[in-house]
VOBANU-802429 format. One record per residue (C-alpha): residue in one letter; y, x, z. Coordinates in Angstrom, 3 decimals. Layout:
residues N
r resn:A	y:Y	x:X	z:Z
...
//
This chain:
residues 101
r resn:M	y:114.000	x:112.079	z:60.393
r resn:N	y:114.381	x:108.734	z:62.498
r resn:D	y:115.193	x:108.926	z:66.480
r resn:V	y:113.559	x:106.153	z:68.394
r resn:Y	y:114.729	x:105.401	z:71.695
r resn:V	y:112.083	x:104.376	z:74.127
r resn:D	y:112.265	x:104.198	z:78.369
r resn:T	y:108.845	x:105.443	z:78.984
r resn:V	y:105.331	x:105.614	z:77.934
r resn:S	y:103.118	x:102.375	z:79.284
r resn:A	y:99.880	x:103.698	z:78.399
r resn:I	y:98.097	x:106.811	z:77.394
r resn:N	y:94.504	x:105.854	z:75.876
r resn:F	y:91.831	x:108.487	z:74.286
r resn:N	y:88.899	x:107.978	z:71.947
r resn:N	y:87.142	x:110.300	z:69.627
r resn:G	y:89.658	x:112.814	z:69.848
r resn:V	y:92.699	x:110.785	z:69.042
r resn:V	y:95.556	x:110.247	z:71.924
r resn:K	y:97.777	x:106.836	z:71.512
r resn:M	y:100.461	x:106.823	z:73.417
r resn:L	y:102.216	x:103.108	z:73.895
r resn:M	y:106.104	x:103.602	z:74.050
r resn:V	y:108.552	x:100.710	z:75.634
r resn:D	y:111.551	x:99.954	z:76.008
r resn:Q	y:113.728	x:96.797	z:77.816
r resn:D	y:114.111	x:93.818	z:75.399
r resn:P	y:117.752	x:93.496	z:74.616
r resn:D	y:117.317	x:89.837	z:74.242
r resn:T	y:115.902	x:89.404	z:77.637
r resn:I	y:118.438	x:91.606	z:79.383
r resn:A	y:120.922	x:89.579	z:77.995
r resn:E	y:119.194	x:86.388	z:79.101
r resn:Q	y:119.050	x:88.043	z:82.943
r resn:K	y:119.982	x:85.262	z:85.607
r resn:P	y:123.053	x:87.181	z:88.040
r resn:G	y:121.442	x:89.237	z:90.490
r resn:Q	y:118.094	x:89.405	z:88.710
r resn:A	y:116.916	x:93.163	z:88.862
r resn:P	y:116.302	x:94.998	z:85.750
r resn:A	y:112.879	x:95.582	z:87.053
r resn:D	y:112.411	x:92.246	z:86.882
r resn:V	y:112.181	x:92.653	z:82.836
r resn:T	y:109.042	x:93.030	z:80.945
r resn:P	y:108.758	x:95.681	z:78.739
r resn:R	y:108.371	x:95.602	z:75.115
r resn:I	y:106.158	x:97.824	z:73.009
r resn:K	y:108.466	x:99.694	z:70.709
r resn:Q	y:106.302	x:102.174	z:69.152
r resn:Q	y:103.224	x:104.030	z:69.116
r resn:V	y:102.297	x:107.841	z:69.027
r resn:V	y:98.985	x:108.789	z:67.319
r resn:M	y:98.094	x:112.300	z:67.792
r resn:P	y:94.874	x:114.572	z:67.611
r resn:L	y:94.031	x:116.014	z:70.994
r resn:P	y:95.116	x:119.561	z:70.165
r resn:G	y:98.558	x:118.502	z:69.324
r resn:F	y:98.487	x:116.211	z:72.693
r resn:L	y:97.456	x:119.264	z:74.525
r resn:Y	y:100.139	x:121.837	z:72.852
r resn:M	y:102.619	x:119.139	z:73.958
r resn:L	y:101.569	x:118.698	z:77.400
r resn:S	y:101.946	x:123.135	z:77.599
r resn:V	y:105.608	x:122.576	z:76.349
r resn:I	y:106.341	x:119.998	z:78.629
r resn:K	y:105.122	x:121.984	z:81.500
r resn:G	y:107.325	x:124.610	z:80.297
r resn:L	y:110.224	x:122.410	z:80.463
r resn:M	y:109.321	x:121.432	z:83.700
r resn:E	y:109.354	x:124.719	z:85.191
r resn:D	y:112.795	x:125.718	z:83.236
r resn:P	y:115.471	x:126.318	z:86.190
r resn:K	y:118.237	x:124.532	z:84.239
r resn:M	y:115.677	x:121.137	z:84.036
r resn:V	y:114.673	x:121.953	z:87.729
r resn:G	y:118.363	x:121.608	z:88.900
r resn:I	y:119.153	x:118.348	z:86.633
r resn:I	y:116.266	x:116.848	z:88.004
r resn:E	y:117.177	x:117.847	z:91.651
r resn:K	y:120.859	x:116.301	z:90.850
r resn:Y	y:119.332	x:112.908	z:89.418
r resn:A	y:116.877	x:112.844	z:92.827
r resn:E	y:120.240	x:113.397	z:95.309
r resn:L	y:122.231	x:110.708	z:93.140
r resn:G	y:119.216	x:108.292	z:93.411
r resn:L	y:118.589	x:108.157	z:89.727
r resn:L	y:115.199	x:109.015	z:90.054
r resn:P	y:112.478	x:108.512	z:92.814
r resn:T	y:111.849	x:111.134	z:95.338
r resn:D	y:108.428	x:110.308	z:95.649
r resn:P	y:106.758	x:113.758	z:94.944
r resn:N	y:103.392	x:111.981	z:94.020
r resn:P	y:104.355	x:109.097	z:91.530
r resn:A	y:101.751	x:106.947	z:90.715
r resn:P	y:99.677	x:108.279	z:87.623
r resn:V	y:100.215	x:106.844	z:83.733
r resn:E	y:97.744	x:104.627	z:83.145
r resn:T	y:94.764	x:105.898	z:80.853
r resn:A	y:92.049	x:104.117	z:79.319
r resn:A	y:89.345	x:104.610	z:76.905
r resn:E	y:88.840	x:102.557	z:73.743
//
């Protein structure tokens, strides 16, 4: 098994029963070329990998994530990260971009 690090999902597309998720990270070369004082948010993400799965697998994944988000340990960690300013505190974050192909 190979582990692949990604920073986030940039898009989720659904078409004909297949879900595609574009995983992105920050390009290390771009980060190395940053000017002093330039915010990390100014770095354009690069597509790292695409995850493709059938709709039933995607829905199962969502149920696993829902269970994880309800776990008291996870809730405590998220609260601590938010207190430290490592996570946004907006209770209604912008939705992830979705598009049909």
